[in-house]
Structure formats: C-alpha cells, structure tokens
N, CA, C and O atoms as a MOPAC input file, in Angstrom:
PM7 MOZYME 1SCF
protein

 N      5.90800 1   -59.08000 1    -5.73500 1
 C      7.29400 1   -58.64300 1    -5.72200 1
 C      7.59300 1   -57.76100 1    -6.93600 1
 O      8.29300 1   -56.75600 1    -6.81500 1
 N      7.06300 1   -58.13600 1    -8.10500 1
 C      7.28100 1   -57.35000 1    -9.31500 1
 C      6.69700 1   -55.94400 1    -9.14700 1
 O      7.28900 1   -54.96800 1    -9.60900 1
 N      5.54500 1   -55.83700 1    -8.49100 1
 C      4.90300 1   -54.53900 1    -8.27100 1
 C      5.80600 1   -53.65100 1    -7.41000 1
 O      5.92400 1   -52.45500 1    -7.67500 1
 N      6.43800 1   -54.21500 1    -6.39400 1
 C      7.33100 1   -53.46200 1    -5.52700 1
 C      8.52600 1   -52.93900 1    -6.31700 1
 O      8.94800 1   -51.80000 1    -6.11800 1
 N      9.06800 1   -53.74900 1    -7.20100 1
 C     10.20100 1   -53.33700 1    -8.03000 1
 C      9.78600 1   -52.20100 1    -8.96100 1
 O     10.51500 1   -51.22100 1    -9.11800 1
 N      8.62200 1   -52.33800 1    -9.57300 1
 C      8.14000 1   -51.29200 1   -10.48300 1
 C      7.92500 1   -49.98900 1    -9.72400 1
 O      8.29700 1   -48.91900 1   -10.20400 1
 N      7.32700 1   -50.07800 1    -8.54400 1
 C      7.12100 1   -48.86100 1    -7.72900 1
 C      8.46700 1   -48.25300 1    -7.35500 1
 O      8.61500 1   -47.03100 1    -7.36400 1
 N      9.43100 1   -49.07200 1    -7.03200 1
 C     10.76600 1   -48.57900 1    -6.70200 1
 C     11.41400 1   -47.85700 1    -7.87100 1
 O     12.02800 1   -46.80500 1    -7.69600 1
 N     11.27700 1   -48.42300 1    -9.05900 1
 C     11.84300 1   -47.79300 1   -10.25700 1
 C     11.14400 1   -46.46500 1   -10.53200 1
 O     11.81000 1   -45.46500 1   -10.79900 1
 N      9.83200 1   -46.43700 1   -10.47200 1
 C      9.09100 1   -45.20000 1   -10.68900 1
 C      9.47200 1   -44.14000 1    -9.65100 1
 O      9.64200 1   -42.96900 1    -9.98800 1
 N      9.60300 1   -44.55100 1    -8.41200 1
 C      9.96900 1   -43.60400 1    -7.35700 1
 C     11.35500 1   -43.03200 1    -7.59500 1
 O     11.59200 1   -41.85200 1    -7.33900 1
 N     12.28200 1   -43.86500 1    -8.08500 1
 C     13.63900 1   -43.36900 1    -8.31700 1
 C     13.69000 1   -42.37000 1    -9.46200 1
 O     14.61800 1   -41.56600 1    -9.53600 1
 N     12.70300 1   -42.40800 1   -10.36000 1
 C     12.64700 1   -41.46000 1   -11.47000 1
 C     11.85100 1   -40.21500 1   -11.08600 1
 O     12.26000 1   -39.10200 1   -11.41800 1
 N     10.73900 1   -40.37800 1   -10.40400 1
 C      9.83100 1   -39.27700 1   -10.10800 1
 C     10.30100 1   -38.43300 1    -8.92500 1
 O     10.25500 1   -37.20500 1    -9.00000 1
 N     10.74300 1   -39.04500 1    -7.85900 1
 C     11.09100 1   -38.31000 1    -6.63700 1
 C     12.16000 1   -37.24400 1    -6.88100 1
 O     11.98500 1   -36.11900 1    -6.41400 1
 N     13.26400 1   -37.53600 1    -7.59100 1
 C     14.23900 1   -36.45700 1    -7.81300 1
 C     13.66400 1   -35.26000 1    -8.56400 1
 O     14.04500 1   -34.12100 1    -8.29300 1
 N     12.75600 1   -35.50300 1    -9.49800 1
 C     12.14600 1   -34.39000 1   -10.23700 1
 C     11.26600 1   -33.53900 1    -9.32900 1
 O     11.27300 1   -32.31100 1    -9.41800 1
 N     10.52300 1   -34.18800 1    -8.46900 1
 C      9.65400 1   -33.46500 1    -7.54400 1
 C     10.49800 1   -32.70500 1    -6.52300 1
 O     10.19600 1   -31.55600 1    -6.20200 1
 N     11.53700 1   -33.33200 1    -6.02000 1
 C     12.36700 1   -32.71100 1    -4.99000 1
 C     13.16400 1   -31.52900 1    -5.53400 1
 O     13.51100 1   -30.63200 1    -4.76500 1
 N     13.46200 1   -31.49600 1    -6.82000 1
 C     14.23000 1   -30.40300 1    -7.41500 1
 C     13.37400 1   -29.15600 1    -7.62200 1
 O     13.90700 1   -28.04700 1    -7.62800 1
 N     12.08000 1   -29.30800 1    -7.78900 1
 C     11.21100 1   -28.17100 1    -8.08300 1
 C     11.13800 1   -27.12200 1    -6.98300 1
 O     11.08600 1   -25.93500 1    -7.30800 1
 N     11.13000 1   -27.48600 1    -5.67900 1
 C     11.11300 1   -26.42100 1    -4.66400 1
 C     12.32100 1   -25.48600 1    -4.77900 1
 O     12.17900 1   -24.27900 1    -4.58400 1
 N     13.49700 1   -26.01700 1    -5.08900 1
 C     14.67400 1   -25.16600 1    -5.25000 1
 C     14.49900 1   -24.22500 1    -6.43500 1
 O     14.83900 1   -23.04500 1    -6.34300 1
 N     13.97800 1   -24.73100 1    -7.53600 1
 C     13.75200 1   -23.88100 1    -8.71200 1
 C     12.73000 1   -22.79500 1    -8.40400 1
 O     12.88400 1   -21.65500 1    -8.84200 1
 N     11.69600 1   -23.13700 1    -7.65800 1
 C     10.67200 1   -22.16400 1    -7.29700 1
 C     11.25900 1   -21.07400 1    -6.39900 1
 O     10.93100 1   -19.89800 1    -6.55300 1
 N     12.11700 1   -21.46100 1    -5.47100 1
 C     12.73500 1   -20.46600 1    -4.58200 1
 C     13.66000 1   -19.53100 1    -5.36600 1
 O     13.68000 1   -18.32400 1    -5.12400 1
 N     14.41300 1   -20.08500 1    -6.29100 1
 C     15.30000 1   -19.25900 1    -7.11800 1
 C     14.47000 1   -18.29000 1    -7.95200 1
 O     14.81500 1   -17.11300 1    -8.05600 1
 N     13.38300 1   -18.76900 1    -8.54500 1
 C     12.50800 1   -17.89800 1    -9.34600 1
 C     11.90500 1   -16.79400 1    -8.47500 1
 O     11.81100 1   -15.64700 1    -8.91400 1
 N     11.49700 1   -17.12500 1    -7.25300 1
 C     10.94200 1   -16.12100 1    -6.33200 1
 C     11.99600 1   -15.07400 1    -5.99700 1
 O     11.69600 1   -13.88000 1    -5.99200 1
 N     13.21800 1   -15.49700 1    -5.71800 1
 C     14.29400 1   -14.54900 1    -5.40500 1
 C     14.55000 1   -13.62300 1    -6.59000 1
 O     14.71700 1   -12.41700 1    -6.40500 1
 N     14.58300 1   -14.16800 1    -7.80000 1
 C     14.80200 1   -13.33600 1    -8.99200 1
 C     13.68100 1   -12.31400 1    -9.16200 1
 O     13.94100 1   -11.16400 1    -9.51500 1
 N     12.44200 1   -12.72400 1    -8.91500 1
 C     11.31500 1   -11.78500 1    -9.02000 1
 C     11.40500 1   -10.69800 1    -7.95700 1
 O     11.15700 1    -9.52700 1    -8.24300 1
 N     11.75700 1   -11.07800 1    -6.73700 1
 C     11.92500 1   -10.08600 1    -5.66800 1
 C     13.00600 1    -9.07900 1    -6.04100 1
 O     12.83100 1    -7.87600 1    -5.84900 1
 N     14.11000 1    -9.56600 1    -6.56700 1
 C     15.22600 1    -8.68800 1    -6.93900 1
 C     14.79900 1    -7.73200 1    -8.05100 1
 O     15.14200 1    -6.55000 1    -8.00900 1
 N     14.05900 1    -8.22000 1    -9.04100 1
 C     13.56500 1    -7.34100 1   -10.10900 1
 C     12.67100 1    -6.23300 1    -9.52300 1
 O     12.77300 1    -5.07100 1    -9.91600 1
 N     11.80400 1    -6.60700 1    -8.58900 1
 C     10.91100 1    -5.62100 1    -7.97200 1
 C     11.71300 1    -4.57900 1    -7.19100 1
 O     11.39800 1    -3.39000 1    -7.23800 1
 N     12.73800 1    -5.01800 1    -6.48000 1
 C     13.58800 1    -4.07600 1    -5.74600 1
 C     14.35500 1    -3.16900 1    -6.70300 1
 O     14.53100 1    -1.98200 1    -6.42700 1
 N     14.81100 1    -3.71900 1    -7.82000 1
 C     15.48900 1    -2.89600 1    -8.83400 1
 C     14.55300 1    -1.80000 1    -9.35600 1
 O     14.96100 1    -0.64800 1    -9.50300 1
 N     13.31800 1    -2.15800 1    -9.63000 1
 C     12.34600 1    -1.17400 1   -10.12300 1
 C     12.10500 1    -0.08500 1    -9.09000 1
 O     12.04700 1     1.09700 1    -9.43000 1
 N     11.96400 1    -0.48000 1    -7.82700 1
 C     11.76000 1     0.50700 1    -6.76600 1
 C     12.97700 1     1.41700 1    -6.63300 1
 O     12.82900 1     2.62200 1    -6.43200 1
 N     14.17900 1     0.85100 1    -6.74300 1
 C     15.39800 1     1.66600 1    -6.67900 1
 C     15.48500 1     2.63400 1    -7.85100 1
 O     15.95300 1     3.76100 1    -7.69000 1
 N     15.03800 1     2.20500 1    -9.02800 1
 C     15.05400 1     3.10100 1   -10.19500 1
 C     14.11600 1     4.28800 1    -9.97900 1
 O     14.45100 1     5.41500 1   -10.34400 1
 N     12.95200 1     4.04500 1    -9.39400 1
 C     12.03100 1     5.14400 1    -9.11400 1
 C     12.62600 1     6.05300 1    -8.03300 1
 O     12.52100 1     7.27500 1    -8.12700 1
 N     13.24200 1     5.46700 1    -7.02200 1
 C     13.93200 1     6.25000 1    -5.98700 1
 C     14.96100 1     7.17200 1    -6.63400 1
 O     15.05300 1     8.35500 1    -6.30500 1
 N     15.73000 1     6.60800 1    -7.55900 1
 C     16.75400 1     7.40400 1    -8.24000 1
 C     16.13600 1     8.53700 1    -9.06800 1
 O     16.65200 1     9.65500 1    -9.07200 1
 N     15.05000 1     8.25500 1    -9.75500 1
 C     14.38400 1     9.30500 1   -10.52700 1
 C     13.93200 1    10.45500 1    -9.61800 1
 O     14.05700 1    11.62500 1    -9.98000 1
 N     13.41400 1    10.11700 1    -8.45100 1
 C     12.93800 1    11.13700 1    -7.51700 1
 C     14.07900 1    11.89100 1    -6.84400 1
 O     13.97800 1    13.09500 1    -6.60500 1
 N     15.16200 1    11.18500 1    -6.54100 1
 C     16.20300 1    11.73700 1    -5.66100 1
 C     17.55700 1    11.92500 1    -6.33400 1
 O     18.52500 1    12.32500 1    -5.68600 1
 N     17.62900 1    11.64100 1    -7.61800 1
 C     18.81600 1    11.87300 1    -8.45400 1
 C     20.01300 1    10.97600 1    -8.11300 1
 O     21.08800 1    11.14600 1    -8.68900 1
 N     19.84600 1    10.04900 1    -7.20900 1
 C     20.91300 1     9.11900 1    -6.84900 1
 C     20.30100 1     7.89800 1    -6.17500 1
 O     19.19300 1     7.95800 1    -5.64400 1
 N     21.02800 1     6.80300 1    -6.20300 1
 C     20.60300 1     5.61100 1    -5.46400 1
 C     20.98800 1     5.77100 1    -3.99500 1
 O     21.89300 1     6.54300 1    -3.67900 1
 N     20.31900 1     5.05700 1    -3.09700 1
 C     20.76600 1     5.07700 1    -1.70600 1
 C     22.19000 1     4.50100 1    -1.60800 1
 O     22.59800 1     3.68300 1    -2.43200 1
 N     22.91800 1     4.93600 1    -0.60500 1
 C     24.25600 1     4.38200 1    -0.37600 1
 C     24.11900 1     2.97600 1     0.20500 1
 O     23.02700 1     2.55800 1     0.59000 1
 N     25.21700 1     2.26500 1     0.26300 1
 C     25.21000 1     0.94500 1     0.89900 1
 C     24.75800 1     1.07300 1     2.34700 1
 O     23.97700 1     0.25200 1     2.82800 1
 N     25.24700 1     2.10400 1     3.05100 1
 C     24.86000 1     2.29300 1     4.45000 1
 C     23.37100 1     2.58900 1     4.60000 1
 O     22.73900 1     2.10700 1     5.54000 1
 N     22.80100 1     3.37700 1     3.68400 1
 C     21.36600 1     3.65100 1     3.73500 1
 C     20.57700 1     2.39300 1     3.39900 1
 O     19.49900 1     2.16000 1     3.94500 1
 N     21.11800 1     1.59500 1     2.50600 1
 C     20.56900 1     0.28200 1     2.18800 1
 C     19.18300 1     0.27900 1     1.58300 1
 O     18.62500 1     1.31900 1     1.23600 1
 N     18.65000 1    -0.91200 1     1.46800 1
 C     17.30900 1    -1.08600 1     0.91700 1
 C     16.24600 1    -0.50200 1     1.83600 1
 O     15.11800 1    -0.26300 1     1.40600 1
 N     16.59700 1    -0.26900 1     3.10200 1
 C     15.66000 1     0.35900 1     4.03300 1
 C     15.22900 1     1.73200 1     3.54400 1
 O     14.16900 1     2.22600 1     3.92700 1
 N     16.06300 1     2.36100 1     2.68200 1
 C     15.71500 1     3.66000 1     2.12100 1
 C     14.45600 1     3.58500 1     1.26400 1
 O     13.85500 1     4.61200 1     0.94500 1
 N     14.06100 1     2.38100 1     0.89600 1
 C     12.85400 1     2.21900 1     0.09500 1
 C     11.58900 1     2.24500 1     0.94900 1
 O     10.49300 1     2.44400 1     0.42400 1
 N     11.73000 1     2.04500 1     2.26700 1
 C     10.54100 1     2.04000 1     3.13400 1
 C     10.50700 1     3.19600 1     4.12300 1
 O      9.43100 1     3.58800 1     4.57500 1
 N     11.66400 1     3.74600 1     4.46500 1
 C     11.67800 1     4.91200 1     5.34700 1
 C     12.75700 1     5.88800 1     4.88300 1
 O     13.80900 1     5.49000 1     4.38500 1
 N     12.47000 1     7.15800 1     5.05800 1
 C     13.37300 1     8.21700 1     4.57800 1
 C     14.75200 1     8.02900 1     5.21200 1
 O     14.87800 1     8.01100 1     6.43600 1
 N     15.77900 1     7.89000 1     4.38400 1
 C     17.11400 1     7.67700 1     4.93300 1
 C     17.72300 1     8.95800 1     5.49800 1
 O     17.38000 1    10.07000 1     5.09800 1
 N     18.62600 1     8.76000 1     6.43000 1
 C     19.38400 1     9.87600 1     6.97000 1
 C     20.79800 1     9.78900 1     6.41000 1
 O     21.17900 1     8.78400 1     5.81100 1
 N     21.54600 1    10.82000 1     6.60600 1
 C     22.92200 1    10.82600 1     6.12200 1
 C     23.01400 1    11.35100 1     4.71100 1
 O     22.01800 1    11.73400 1     4.09600 1
 N     24.22900 1    11.35900 1     4.21600 1
 C     24.52000 1    11.89400 1     2.89400 1
 C     24.56900 1    10.75800 1     1.88700 1
 O     25.16500 1     9.72000 1     2.17200 1
 N     23.97600 1    10.91500 1     0.74700 1
 C     23.19600 1    12.06200 1     0.27900 1
 C     21.77000 1    12.01400 1     0.82600 1
 O     21.13600 1    10.96100 1     0.87800 1
 N     21.29600 1    13.17300 1     1.22500 1
 C     19.90800 1    13.26700 1     1.66700 1
 C     19.01100 1    13.18800 1     0.44300 1
 O     19.28900 1    13.83700 1    -0.56500 1
 N     17.94900 1    12.41100 1     0.51200 1
 C     17.04900 1    12.33500 1    -0.64600 1
 C     16.29400 1    13.64400 1    -0.84500 1
 O     15.66200 1    14.15700 1     0.07800 1
 N     16.36800 1    14.17300 1    -2.05000 1
 C     15.76400 1    15.47300 1    -2.35300 1
 C     14.23700 1    15.41200 1    -2.37200 1
 O     13.57200 1    16.33400 1    -1.90000 1
 N     13.69100 1    14.34300 1    -2.91000 1
 C     12.23900 1    14.24200 1    -3.10200 1
 C     11.72200 1    12.87100 1    -2.68000 1
 O     10.98100 1    12.22400 1    -3.42000 1
 N     12.11600 1    12.43700 1    -1.49200 1
 C     11.71400 1    11.10400 1    -1.04500 1
 C     10.19800 1    11.01500 1    -1.01000 1
 O      9.52600 1    11.89100 1    -0.46600 1
 N      9.66600 1     9.95100 1    -1.59300 1
 C      8.22100 1     9.77200 1    -1.74000 1
 C      7.58900 1     9.38000 1    -0.40100 1
 O      7.95400 1     8.36800 1     0.19700 1
 N      6.64700 1    10.18800 1     0.05100 1
 C      5.92700 1     9.87900 1     1.29500 1
 C      5.28500 1     8.49800 1     1.17800 1
 O      4.60200 1     8.22300 1     0.19200 1
 N      5.48700 1     7.65100 1     2.13900 1
 C      4.95500 1     6.29400 1     2.08900 1
 C      5.95600 1     5.29700 1     1.54900 1
 O      5.72700 1     4.09000 1     1.62800 1
 N      7.06000 1     5.77300 1     1.00400 1
 C      8.11800 1     4.88500 1     0.54800 1
 C      7.90200 1     4.34700 1    -0.85800 1
 O      6.97700 1     4.73900 1    -1.56800 1
 N      8.77000 1     3.45500 1    -1.22300 1
 C      8.78700 1     2.89600 1    -2.58100 1
 C      8.35400 1     1.43200 1    -2.61500 1
 O      8.00700 1     0.90600 1    -3.67300 1
 N      8.37700 1     0.78600 1    -1.46900 1
 C      7.82000 1    -0.55300 1    -1.29900 1
 C      7.12700 1    -0.57600 1     0.06400 1
 O      7.47000 1     0.20000 1     0.95600 1
 N      6.15500 1    -1.46500 1     0.21500 1
 C      5.42800 1    -1.54300 1     1.49400 1
 C      6.30400 1    -2.12300 1     2.59700 1
 O      6.28500 1    -1.65500 1     3.73500 1
 N      7.07500 1    -3.15700 1     2.23900 1
 C      7.96200 1    -3.77800 1     3.21800 1
 C      9.07900 1    -4.48600 1     2.47600 1
 O      8.97400 1    -4.75400 1     1.28000 1
 N     10.13900 1    -4.78300 1     3.18900 1
 C     11.25200 1    -5.53200 1     2.61100 1
 C     11.07700 1    -6.99900 1     2.97300 1
 O     11.18400 1    -7.38900 1     4.13600 1
 N     10.81000 1    -7.78900 1     1.96600 1
 C     10.67200 1    -9.22100 1     2.18800 1
 C     12.04200 1    -9.85000 1     2.38900 1
 O     13.05700 1    -9.32500 1     1.93100 1
 N     12.05100 1   -10.96600 1     3.07200 1
 C     13.27300 1   -11.76500 1     3.15200 1
 C     13.31700 1   -12.65400 1     1.92300 1
 O     12.30400 1   -12.85700 1     1.25300 1
 N     14.50100 1   -13.18400 1     1.63300 1
 C     14.60500 1   -14.09100 1     0.49900 1
 C     13.88600 1   -15.40200 1     0.83700 1
 O     13.50600 1   -15.60800 1     1.98900 1
 N     13.69500 1   -16.28500 1    -0.13600 1
 C     12.93800 1   -17.51600 1     0.12000 1
 C     13.55200 1   -18.43700 1     1.16900 1
 O     12.90500 1   -19.39000 1     1.60400 1
 N     14.78200 1   -18.17000 1     1.57900 1
 C     15.44900 1   -18.98300 1     2.59900 1
 C     15.45400 1   -18.28400 1     3.94900 1
 O     16.08100 1   -18.76300 1     4.89400 1
 N     14.75700 1   -17.15100 1     4.04700 1
 C     14.61900 1   -16.45700 1     5.31300 1
 C     15.71700 1   -15.46500 1     5.64300 1
 O     15.81800 1   -15.01400 1     6.78400 1
 N     16.54400 1   -15.11500 1     4.66300 1
 C     17.63000 1   -14.16200 1     4.88100 1
 C     17.30200 1   -12.82600 1     4.22400 1
 O     16.47900 1   -12.76000 1     3.31100 1
 N     17.94900 1   -11.76600 1     4.69300 1
 C     17.76900 1   -10.44400 1     4.11100 1
 C     18.40700 1   -10.39000 1     2.72300 1
 O     19.42600 1   -11.03600 1     2.47900 1
 N     17.81000 1    -9.62600 1     1.82500 1
 C     18.46800 1    -9.32000 1     0.56500 1
 C     19.58300 1    -8.32300 1     0.85900 1
 O     19.43500 1    -7.45800 1     1.72300 1
 N     20.68400 1    -8.44200 1     0.15100 1
 C     21.83900 1    -7.57800 1     0.35700 1
 C     21.92800 1    -6.56000 1    -0.77100 1
 O     21.47500 1    -6.80600 1    -1.88800 1
 N     22.52800 1    -5.40200 1    -0.45400 1
 C     22.58000 1    -4.28100 1    -1.39400 1
 C     23.94700 1    -3.62400 1    -1.31500 1
 O     24.46900 1    -3.37900 1    -0.22800 1
 N     24.51800 1    -3.34300 1    -2.47100 1
 C     25.79000 1    -2.62400 1    -2.54900 1
 C     25.67300 1    -1.46500 1    -3.53200 1
 O     25.12300 1    -1.61600 1    -4.62300 1
 N     26.19600 1    -0.30800 1    -3.13400 1
 C     26.31000 1     0.84100 1    -4.01800 1
 C     27.60900 1     1.56600 1    -3.67300 1
 O     27.70100 1     2.16800 1    -2.60300 1
 N     28.60600 1     1.52600 1    -4.54000 1
 C     28.58400 1     0.94500 1    -5.87900 1
 C     28.62100 1    -0.58000 1    -5.81400 1
 O     29.13400 1    -1.17200 1    -4.86400 1
 N     28.06700 1    -1.18900 1    -6.84500 1
 C     28.04900 1    -2.63000 1    -6.91000 1
 C     29.34300 1    -3.18600 1    -7.48300 1
 O     30.15300 1    -2.45500 1    -8.05400 1
 N     29.52000 1    -4.46600 1    -7.32400 1
 C     30.67200 1    -5.16100 1    -7.91600 1
 C     30.39100 1    -5.60800 1    -9.34200 1
 O     31.31500 1    -5.84100 1   -10.12200 1
 N     29.09100 1    -5.72800 1    -9.68200 1
 C     28.68900 1    -6.22400 1   -11.00100 1
 C     27.96800 1    -5.18100 1   -11.83500 1
 O     27.74900 1    -5.38700 1   -13.02900 1
 N     27.60100 1    -4.07900 1   -11.23300 1
 C     26.87000 1    -3.01600 1   -11.91900 1
 C     26.88300 1    -1.78200 1   -11.04300 1
 O     27.59000 1    -1.72200 1   -10.03700 1
 N     26.09200 1    -0.79700 1   -11.43800 1
 C     26.04700 1     0.43400 1   -10.63900 1
 C     25.62300 1     0.13800 1    -9.20300 1
 O     26.19200 1     0.67200 1    -8.25000 1
 N     24.61400 1    -0.72500 1    -9.06400 1
 C     24.21700 1    -1.23600 1    -7.74900 1
 C     24.04500 1    -2.74800 1    -7.87500 1
 O     23.79100 1    -3.25800 1    -8.96700 1
 N     24.18100 1    -3.45500 1    -6.77600 1
 C     23.93900 1    -4.89400 1    -6.73200 1
 C     22.90500 1    -5.18200 1    -5.65500 1
 O     22.98300 1    -4.66300 1    -4.54200 1
 N     21.93800 1    -6.01500 1    -6.00700 1
 C     20.97800 1    -6.55600 1    -5.03800 1
 C     21.11500 1    -8.05900 1    -5.16000 1
 O     21.11300 1    -8.59500 1    -6.26800 1
 N     21.23400 1    -8.74900 1    -4.02700 1
 C     21.44100 1   -10.18100 1    -4.13800 1
 C     21.03500 1   -10.94800 1    -2.88900 1
 O     20.90600 1   -10.39800 1    -1.79600 1
 N     20.84000 1   -12.24500 1    -3.10400 1
 C     20.59000 1   -13.22200 1    -2.04800 1
 C     21.76800 1   -14.17700 1    -2.05100 1
 O     22.32700 1   -14.47600 1    -3.10600 1
 N     22.14300 1   -14.65400 1    -0.88500 1
 C     23.24000 1   -15.61900 1    -0.79700 1
 C     22.77700 1   -17.05100 1    -1.07300 1
 O     23.56000 1   -17.98900 1    -0.93000 1
 N     21.53100 1   -17.22400 1    -1.46200 1
 C     21.03400 1   -18.53800 1    -1.83000 1
 C     20.71000 1   -19.41300 1    -0.63000 1
 O     20.63100 1   -18.93600 1     0.50200 1
 N     20.52700 1   -20.69600 1    -0.89500 1
 C     20.04800 1   -21.63600 1     0.11500 1
 C     20.98600 1   -21.78700 1     1.30300 1
 O     20.52900 1   -22.02400 1     2.42100 1
 N     22.28900 1   -21.65500 1     1.08300 1
 C     23.23400 1   -21.86400 1     2.18500 1
 C     23.53100 1   -20.59800 1     2.97500 1
 O     24.15600 1   -20.67100 1     4.03200 1
 N     23.09500 1   -19.43500 1     2.48700 1
 C     23.32700 1   -18.18800 1     3.19500 1
 C     24.78800 1   -17.77000 1     3.23900 1
 O     25.16900 1   -16.93400 1     4.05900 1
 N     25.61500 1   -18.34700 1     2.35900 1
 C     27.04200 1   -18.03500 1     2.31700 1
 C     27.42200 1   -17.60600 1     0.89900 1
 O     26.79800 1   -18.04000 1    -0.06900 1
 N     28.44000 1   -16.75700 1     0.77300 1
 C     28.85300 1   -16.31600 1    -0.57400 1
 C     29.28900 1   -17.48000 1    -1.45600 1
 O     29.84800 1   -18.47100 1    -0.98500 1
 N     29.01200 1   -17.32900 1    -2.76200 1
 C     29.42600 1   -18.34200 1    -3.74300 1
 C     28.45300 1   -19.49700 1    -3.79600 1
 O     27.27200 1   -19.34700 1    -3.48300 1
 N     28.95300 1   -20.64100 1    -4.19200 1
 C     28.14000 1   -21.85000 1    -4.23000 1
 C     27.69900 1   -22.22100 1    -5.62600 1
 O     27.87300 1   -21.46400 1    -6.58100 1
 N     27.13200 1   -23.39200 1    -5.72100 1
 C     26.62100 1   -23.94100 1    -6.97400 1
 C     25.18500 1   -24.40300 1    -6.76700 1
 O     24.75300 1   -24.63900 1    -5.63900 1
 N     24.45300 1   -24.52800 1    -7.86700 1
 C     23.07600 1   -25.01000 1    -7.80000 1
 C     22.23300 1   -24.12500 1    -6.89700 1
 O     22.29200 1   -22.90100 1    -7.01100 1
 N     21.43500 1   -24.72900 1    -5.98600 1
 C     20.58200 1   -23.92000 1    -5.11200 1
 C     21.37800 1   -23.08300 1    -4.10500 1
 O     20.83000 1   -22.18100 1    -3.47100 1
 N     22.66100 1   -23.38600 1    -3.96200 1
 C     23.51700 1   -22.64500 1    -3.02500 1
 C     24.18100 1   -21.43400 1    -3.68500 1
 O     24.85400 1   -20.64800 1    -3.01900 1
 N     23.98900 1   -21.29300 1    -4.98600 1
 C     24.58000 1   -20.19400 1    -5.74800 1
 C     23.92800 1   -18.86300 1    -5.35000 1
 O     22.72500 1   -18.80100 1    -5.09500 1
 N     24.73800 1   -17.80900 1    -5.30200 1
 C     24.19600 1   -16.46900 1    -5.06500 1
 C     23.30000 1   -16.08500 1    -6.23700 1
 O     23.57900 1   -16.42400 1    -7.38700 1
 N     22.22800 1   -15.37800 1    -5.92900 1
 C     21.28100 1   -14.92300 1    -6.94600 1
 C     21.29400 1   -13.40500 1    -6.89400 1
 O     20.95300 1   -12.81100 1    -5.87100 1
 N     21.68800 1   -12.77200 1    -8.00300 1
 C     21.84500 1   -11.32500 1    -7.95800 1
 C     21.23500 1   -10.59700 1    -9.13200 1
 O     20.82000 1   -11.19300 1   -10.12500 1
 N     21.19600 1    -9.28500 1    -8.98100 1
 C     20.66100 1    -8.41900 1   -10.03300 1
 C     21.47200 1    -8.53600 1   -11.31700 1
 O     20.96800 1    -8.20600 1   -12.39100 1
 N     22.68800 1    -8.98700 1   -11.23100 1
 C     23.55700 1    -9.15200 1   -12.39500 1
 C     23.26600 1   -10.45400 1   -13.13200 1
 O     23.77800 1   -10.66100 1   -14.23200 1
 N     22.46000 1   -11.33000 1   -12.55400 1
 C     22.25400 1   -12.67100 1   -13.09000 1
 C     20.77100 1   -12.93000 1   -13.34100 1
 O     20.25700 1   -13.98900 1   -12.98200 1
 N     20.09200 1   -11.97800 1   -13.94800 1
 C     18.66600 1   -12.12500 1   -14.23300 1
 C     18.47500 1   -12.66500 1   -15.64500 1
 O     19.14100 1   -12.22800 1   -16.58300 1
 N     17.57100 1   -13.60700 1   -15.78500 1
 C     17.28400 1   -14.19800 1   -17.10700 1
 C     16.43500 1   -13.27200 1   -17.93400 1
 O     16.09400 1   -13.59700 1   -19.07100 1

C-alpha cells in the first residue's frame, strides 16, 4: 500500500511536467517558423522593394504574386520551398500593414482563436524572445 501511495505522489509531480512540455515545444516551433518567414519576407523586400500585401499573403513567398504591387525582381523558385502549417495544423496568418509592426506574421495558438492565455495565446512576430 505504501508503494502505491509513493507512486501516486511521484506521478502527481512528474506527469504535469511531462504534459506541459509538448505545449512548450509547439510554441517554440511556431516561433522558429515565424522567424524563418520573417527572414524570407525580408529577402523578398530586398528584391522587390516592398513586402507582399495582405491579399498577396505569404503565398508570395512560394509563387509569383499577381496584383499591385507587382514584384520587380521576384526570385525564380520562390523564397521558401513550402508554407508549413503551425504546430496545431492551422495556417500562419499575415498582415501588411501589421497591427504590431510593419508586417505581422502569427499563429492563433492551440485553440485557433484570437487572444488566449498559455498555449492558447497567439504567437506572433511581435512576441519573439
């Protein structure tokens, strides 16, 4: 009986720590993805003198966008191989002009809805460590 109690106590201490790590890993992955997209957008801007519009979106990094402004020197083959989804299976979102900076790239987090706390918090280019 004492062994069962000890195992129960250990489980109550260890399990929450283990269960919290997947959320931290997903947040870290989203932040890394956002940094990579920011870098690709910066190179796009260097080549084309402007960022893609919100309507052109992040897709402008993989295929030549249409509409105004037309990219002056769009790089053949694009700026990224593909657009990954966030760790929760949702598309990354892009705004130009951004609400937090010149452009915003963000994930709506685990709940897929704006706002939230903890793993449900939005993760954006404005909130990089």
